[in-house]
N, C-alpha and C positions, 0 to 999 in steps of 0.2 A: 602494462606491467605484467610481470610473471610471478608465479608462486612456485616454490620448489619445496618438496617435503623430504625430511630426513627419515631414517628408520624409526625414530621415536615420534614421527608425525609432527615434528616442530616445523612450522611454516615460516619461510622467509620470503620476503618480497623484494623485487628489484624493479628498476624503471622509475619513471617520474609520473606515474598515473595517480599518485596519492592514495594508495591502498591503505586500508586500516584493518586491524585484526578482527574487529567486531563486524565490519561490513561484509566480510567474506566468510564468517563463521558457518552460515547455513550452506553455502556452496561447498566449503571444505568438508563439512560433516557428511554431506551427501556422497561425496567422492570417497571419503575414507571409510565410512560406516555403511554405505549403501542405503541410507535413510532419505526420506523426503525432507525438503527444506522446511516443511510445515511441522515436523515431528516435535520440535521443542517450542513451538509458538503457542502461547496460552491466550492471546487476545490480539485484536487489531485496534489501532487508534487512528483517528483522523486528525490531521494537523490543525484544521480550522473547521470545527464541527457546526459552527453557526455562520452560514454564508449569506451575506446581504448583497443582492445584485439589482441593478436597474434592468428594465426590459431590454433585451438583445445583448446584454453583457454575458461574457463567458468566464469561467474559472475552473481550472483543473483541481481535482480532489487529490490530496496527498495522503497516502495511507502508510502507517508504520506497523511493523510486527513487534509485539512485545514477547520476549522469550522467557522461559521459565526461570532463568537466572536473573531476570530483571533488566537485561540489556535491551535497548531499543535501537537496532541498527538503522541504516539508511532506508530510504523510502522503498516500500514493496513495489515490485514490478506490476503495474496495473493490469498487464495482460494475464496475470494469475488471479484476477478478481472479476466478479460480476457486479455491475452497478444497475440498480433499478430505482426509478422515480415513482413515488406514490401518486403523482399527478403530473402527467406529461403536458397538460395544458398550461401549467405554471412553470415547470422546469423540466427540461429534457437532459438526460445524461447519456453520453455515448459509451461505447465499449472500452474506451481508454480512460474514462473517468472525467471527461470535460463536461461541465454543466453549462447549459445555455438557458437563460431566463426568457420565458415566453410571454406570460401575462402576470399581472399583480396577483399575489397570493403566497401561500406557503406549501412547500412540498418536502417530504422526507426522502432522502436518498439512502437506500440500503446498500451496503457493500459487503459481499460475501466472498470468502476464499473459495474459488471454483472447485478445487480438489479436497476441500475440507469445510463443508457447509456449516459446521458448528462454530467456525470463526466468522464473526460479523461485526460490523460497526455501522453507525448512522451519522448522517449530516443533515441539518435542517437548512433548507434554502428559503429565504424570504425575498420575494421579488416586489419591487416598488415601481410604480408607473413613471 
């Protein structure tokens, strides 16, 4: 898909890629206004903040950005986030946000916007044997 901008910054899309206006808001605002994609983000939200896994199971964490106008566009690119487990013996999380259950117990996964540490969210992982 392609986006073209008129003099009034009206965006039009062509192609069959399924573009939506809210999904590209952050990208367009960065190009038009020279701002970071995080400028209008007020919070992060996790799609499933209570994750139940059996030992050796995996699950990706899906994170959404909540903008100041209340919109919640598509999933945030996980490469823009840092993931940390409170207990790697229970659950390990990789750089792309995939959780792997190790042993029975509970671990908290902290998700932080790499370029804006004030934006964070948590997921609780419960692992059963």
